[in-house]
N, C-alpha and C positions, 0 to 999 in steps of 0.2 A: 481819241478824245472828243465827245460828243459836240458836233458843233449844228446848234439852230438853223431850221432853216427862216425862222423867223426874226426881223430886224429887230434891233434894240429899239429904234421909232418906234415901231408897231406898238411894242410890249408899252410902250409910255405914254403914246397917245391912247390907248385902251384905259388905263390906269385913270388920264387925266379927262376922259370922256364919264368914268364914273365919279369923280370926285366933282366934275363939275354939273351931273345928274342930267348930261346930254343925252339923256332915252327918253321915248313913249310910254316906254314899259316895261321897270327892271324892280325886281325883289332886291332890295338891299342890305335888310336886316331883319334877323329872324331870333326873336327873344322866347325861349321855350321855360315858361313859367313851371311847368310841371309835362314831362309824358314820358315813359318810359324809364330808362334811368338816368335823363336830365330832369334837373330842377335849377331855376335861374341862370339858365346858360345863354350866351350869345353870340350870333355866327353872324358875320359879316363878310359881305360879297364885295371886296376891295376892286375884284378882277371879274371881267366877264365871263372866264373860265375859270369855276371853280373844281378842284378836287378834293374828296373825301376821302381820306385813307385810316385805317387802322386795324387791327385783329376781328376775327370770326367775332360779331358778338360785341362789337365796341360801341356799335350806335349812328353806323354809317348810314345803311337804309331808313333809320328813323328820323334822320335830318334831310335826306331826300322826300320822305313823304310828308315831312312839313313844309318843306317849299312848295308841293303839291297841294296842297289844302290850301293854299290862297288863293287858288284859281279854279273856276267854275269847268272848268273841261275833264278834270279827275275826281273820280269820285275818292271820298275818303276810306273806303271799305279796301281800295287798292292798296293801301301801306297799313291801314289799323282797322283791320276787322275786329268786331268782337264776337266772340265765340263765349255765349251765355254766361253763366258763372263763375265760368273759368278763367275772364275778362274782368271781375270787377274793379281792378286797377286800376282802370280805364277813366274812372268816375275822377270829375276835375280835373282831366286835363286842361291844359291851357297853352295856347301858345300865339303870340303879338307880331306885327309885322310893320316895318318902316319900308312902304312900297312907293314907287314912283308910275304911275299913273296919269298921264296927261288929259284922258278922256273925261277922268273925275275930277283934276285939281290941274291947272298950267302952271302955276308959279312954286308949288310947292310938294313934299312928300305928305303920302297918307297914312294912317292908321290903322290897321286892320285886327280881328281877333277872330281865333278858333278857338273854340270850346268843347267838351265831351262832358256833358250833364244830362241828368234823367234817360241814359240808356241812348244819347242820340250825338251826333256831332252838330254844332251850330256855328255857322261860321259866315263872316261877312266878305263871301267871294269875289273875285273882280275877274272880268272878263277878259282872258289873255289864251291865244295858240299855245297850249304844253301839250309836249309828246311825251312818253316815258317809253323808253328802251330797257325792257325787261332781261333776264337771263336768258329767258327763252326764245331770245330772237337766234339763238346759236344753235338750236334745233335742229339735227341735220333733215334734209326733205323726205328721207326715207320712212322718218318716226315721226311726221305730222299727218294728225287722222285727216287733217282736211284735201289733200293731197294724195289721197291712197284711191283714187280713183283717175290718176293720171299716169299709174303704173300699171300700166297695158299696151299691147304691143297696137294695139288698134287706138289709143288714144290723138286726139288731134282737136286742135279749134280753126275756126274759120280766120279767114286772113284780117277780118274786120279786129277780131280778139287780141291782136296782136299790137304791141306798140315798141318801138324804138328806145332805146337808153337815152333820156337828154343828154346832150354833149357838156353842160357843163359837170352832171353827175358822172359821167363816163372821163373828164379830163383829172375828176377829186378823185375819183377812185386809181385812175392810173398812178398818179400820185402816190397814195398809200400803198397799193399792192404791188405796184411795179408791174402793171399788167393792162392789155390794153382792151379794154370793152366797151369800145365803142359800137361794135356789131353785136352787142347782147341786146336781148329782146324780154316784152315781158308778156307772158299769154294769162289772159283773163280765161279764168274757170269757172267762173259762177256767174248768172246774168248781171249782178250789179258790179261787178268786176274787183270785190272785195278780196277773193281771195286769187294770188297771181302764181304761176310758174315760172320762174328764171329758163332762158337758154342761152348757151353762149356756143361759141364759133370761135375754132383755133387759128393761128397765121396760116394754113394751107385751106382753109374754109371748110371744114369739120364740123356739124353740129352737134352739139351737145346738152342733156337737159340739165337743170337744178340738182336730180339723182348723184349726178355725176359730181360736183363742184364740192372743194371745203366747207364745212360749217361755216368756218370764220369768214372767207371769203363772200358768202351767200350772204350772210350777217351783213357786212360792210357795203356790198352793192345795194341792198336795201334799205339801209340805215341811210347811205349818203343820199340818193335820187329824195328819200322823204325830205331830208335837212333841206335841200337845193330848192325845194319847189314850198317851203315853209313859209307863209308872212314873216317879214320882216320885226323884230320885236320880241318874238316868241321865246318861249320858255322850252328848252331841251332837257330831262333828266335819263342820265342815263347809268346804268346796274353794270359795276365791274366791267369795265371799258375795255381791261386786255382780254377777255372772253374769247378764247378762239383764235385769239391772232399772234402772230410770229411778235417779239419785242420790238422788229423795227419797225414795223406795219404801227404797232399799239403808237411810239413816239410821233409818227406820220399823222397817225391818226388824230393825236393832239393841238398836233402844229397847224391841220386842218380845221380843228374846232375854233381855234386861234382867230385864223384868217377867216373863217365864216363870220366870227363875234365883229370883225373887224369890217366886215363885207356888207354885213346885214342884220347887224346890231342886235344878233340870235344872244341870249344867256343861254350859256350850259352850266348845269351840274354834274358829276359823276363821281361814282365810288370806284375803289383801285385798291387791290393789292400788289400793285406793281411800281417798281421803282422806274421804270421804263416811262410809265405814263407821267412820272413828275417833270422829266428833265427840262422840258419845253418849257415849264412855267416858272414864273416869279415864286417867290417864297411867300408873297402875301395871299396867292391862290390857292394855299396850298392849307386844307386843315387836317387834324389827325384827332380820329374820336376814338378815345378809349375809356369807356367804363365811365360814362357820364361826364368827363371833363373833354374839354376843345384846347387845342395847342395850334395857334397857326405857325406857321413854314415849315421849310424842305428837309424833314424828319426821312432815314429811309428805314426800311422794313424792319432790320434788325437792331433799331432803336427803339421801336415800337413794341418790340417784344419785351424790352429791357423798362420800359413804360409803363406796362401792363402787367409788370410783375412776374412775368413768365423769360427769366432768364438762366440761360444753362450758365451760371455761376454765381460765386459766393458773394461777392461785390460788386455793383455794378457803378463805374466814374462817366459822372456825364461833364462833358466839354464843352466848348465854344464851336472849333470848327476843327477842320483836317488836321491844321496842322499842329494845332493844340493837341488833336490824340494821339500824333506822331511825337508830340514831345516827352508827353505823359508815358507813352509806351517805351521810351528810350531811358527815363527816368526807372521804371519799373523792372527795367532788363540789367540796370547797375545796383538795383538793393538786394542784397544779399539774403536768401531764402525763400524770397517772393515765388509763390505759384502763380506766377503768370497767366498760365492758359485758365486758371479759376477767376479771374479778374476780366470784366466786360467792358469797355471805354466805346463810349456812344459819343460820336459827333452831335452838335444840337443846333447848328448854323445858328448862333447868335447866344448871347449872355442873358438876356432874358428868359430864354427859351429854357435854357439849361439848368438855370438857377430853380424856375419854376416846374419843371419836370424834375428834377430830384426833390425838393421839398414834397411834392405828391407823391413821389414812391415811396419816399420814410414813412409818411401817415397813412399809406393803402394797408390794410389789412392783409391784404392777400400775394403782398411781397414778401418774399421770407429773406432776402437778400437786402443788406444795407445798400445804400448808397453816399457816395462822397461827390460833390461838385467842384471844379478845377476849371476859374476863370480866366481870362488873358488880365494882365498887370491893368488895363488901360481899362477895366471893364468900371462902369460907374456905380456896382454893387459890391459892398464891402468885404472884406476878409473877415468872417466868422466861423473860428472852429466849432465855436458850441453849437451852432447848424451845420456844419460837415463842408461849409465852402469856405474854399482856398484858393488861393492867385497866384499865379507863374512870375516869377521875378519880370521887372521891368515892365516899359510900357507896352510898345508893340512886338509881341514874341516875335516874329521873323528879323524886323530890326535888332533886337538883343540879341538874339543867337548869331546873328552875320557879325554883330563889333566883337562880341565877344571870344568869335574863333578869329577873327580881324586880328585880335588884338595879339596872337599868338603867333601869326599864320609865317612870319621869319622862321620859326622853330619846328614847324608842322607841315608846311609845305607839301613836303613828299608823302607823310601819309594822307593829305589832302587828295593829290592828285592819284593815286591809288584806289581812295575811298571814290573817287569820279571816274573809274575804269580805266585811267591813264597813266602810262609808263611813268616809273619813280623819276627817274630823267627828265620829266615833263613839270619839275616842282616849282622852277624860276619862271615858267610860261604859264602855268596855273595862278602863281602868286602875283604875276603881272594882270591878268584877267581880272581876278578879285579886287585888285586894288582899283583898277580901272572902275569896274562896274560899282565901287563903293563912293568914286568920285563922282559918277555920275547919274545915278539912281534917283531918282525923286521919289517913287512910291514903293514902302517897302513890301509891298504883299508882288512886288517882279522883279524881287532882287534875285531869287534861286532861278526863275526862270530866266533872265537876261545872262546870268552864269552861265547856264545850259546851251542857250543858243549859241554865247561867246564859245564854248568848246567842242563844237560839233554838234548839236540836237542830242546834247544828254538830257535825256528827259529829267522836267524839275522834280518830280518825285525823288530821283537818284539823287540829284544835289541837295536837297531836303535834308534827307537822310544820314549823308557824308556830313553836313556841318551839326546835326544833330548828335550824330556819335562821335563825332569829336569833340564837343563841347563835354558830352557824357565825361570822355577821358581826362578833357586837360583841365574840368574843374569840378572834380568827384568830392570834396569838401561841400561845395554850396549844393551840389546835387543831392547829397546826404542829409545836409540841414533843411530842404525843402521837404524831403519827402520822412522827415522826422514826424512833421507836423499830423500827418494821418497815418503814421509806419503800425498802429495799433487797430487799426482796421484791415489792412491789407491780411489776406490769406497766406499763411505760411507753408511751406513744403510739410513742416513739421508736425500740422495740424493733423489730430484724428476728424474723421469723415463719419458721420452715421449714414451706412447703406439703408435704402430704403424710404418712405414716407415720415418715419417717425420711431424712435426710440422707445423698446417698451422696458 
């Protein structure tokens, strides 16, 4: 199970820093009136490290470019080049900003606008150190034309052209790559020092050049050195943060960026296709961009496929969280004749996100499949069969399932023992543990983990599955009554399917 190196207090502190506007320079809100696929779209940066996720062509880079447009350091053409009559749709693009800049206004945020009219950009750009790390950063040294002259056995540089790795950067790289780079150095190739070649050294003292580095290794070292030497309050934009990195290194890089934001008040916005890049981040730090719409919250990549209309199933079911997903899966397994493998169930991490994604999915002309939304019983949104929104029984899902099984525990304790991977003879002991947890538990979200720990570190997921399966067996009528509300939308094993894109 993933355990972040970032303390909760640091996350809370960064949220509070943004809420109190405790920055000298910070871009807080972007309102895209019109740009590419976006119209009247609002993006807020509630956390100083923000992830933009979504499918290819979903609009992530547009958002990254919109942020860059606010500042003088980045030319508009880097993200929004115009190619003659082929880009006439750029006319009348408009992006508005709410920005903190204490050099311009001490007490409040300021408004700025960027427009594309009369075939050129007109923007009220502000001064702020801004750096873009594009996907080209992971091009191997052997494929870089500017390093071609270094590929020679006669290549050398003067000692004055060799600089050591900064200590802060070396420590950060070691944390991310689990590798000591303190003896690495930079070789200045041109007179101005703009082109450099990395040189490494093994633990045994053997030297080697960047031509023998991994592309991801090289890009991380260069990026970290730049980040550690940037001024405080800078803006950093990163394309596809996971590019060239192992999943664990991706997680560590995002954790490093959170630490950097805490230490040096640097704001970071990055795009990603990786679930790993999202793990260290709180929900409000993540925005999903899908075909001109934005969703705030932690969605996994499988969910993004569903939202965008590209689903390898005939029905999409959007639920609040992973426990609700497990519950709905148990319900479907117990409904006769349902083609379970033709149904995609997606946890949205919140009732608001689930119902909104569901509604957008059904009005999206690209979505061939229908969707339904199943919310927890305590959701503020109403049960609405006409809108294909349904609510699970009870208030708290975890408490409801637990109490239902508890009510029949005397009769099914042996089955529960087996479901929990314990001998049937342990039924009495299992029953005592469950009843003890029922007496002492104060937070329904921890019920199943507490039982698992008392049983000798049985995984929480295993405990949840055991209780859900017993609920399904003990309350078949309740299960069927609930499923009857949306049974007509469930794909059946008996239904005929047209092969190919359409029927002729």
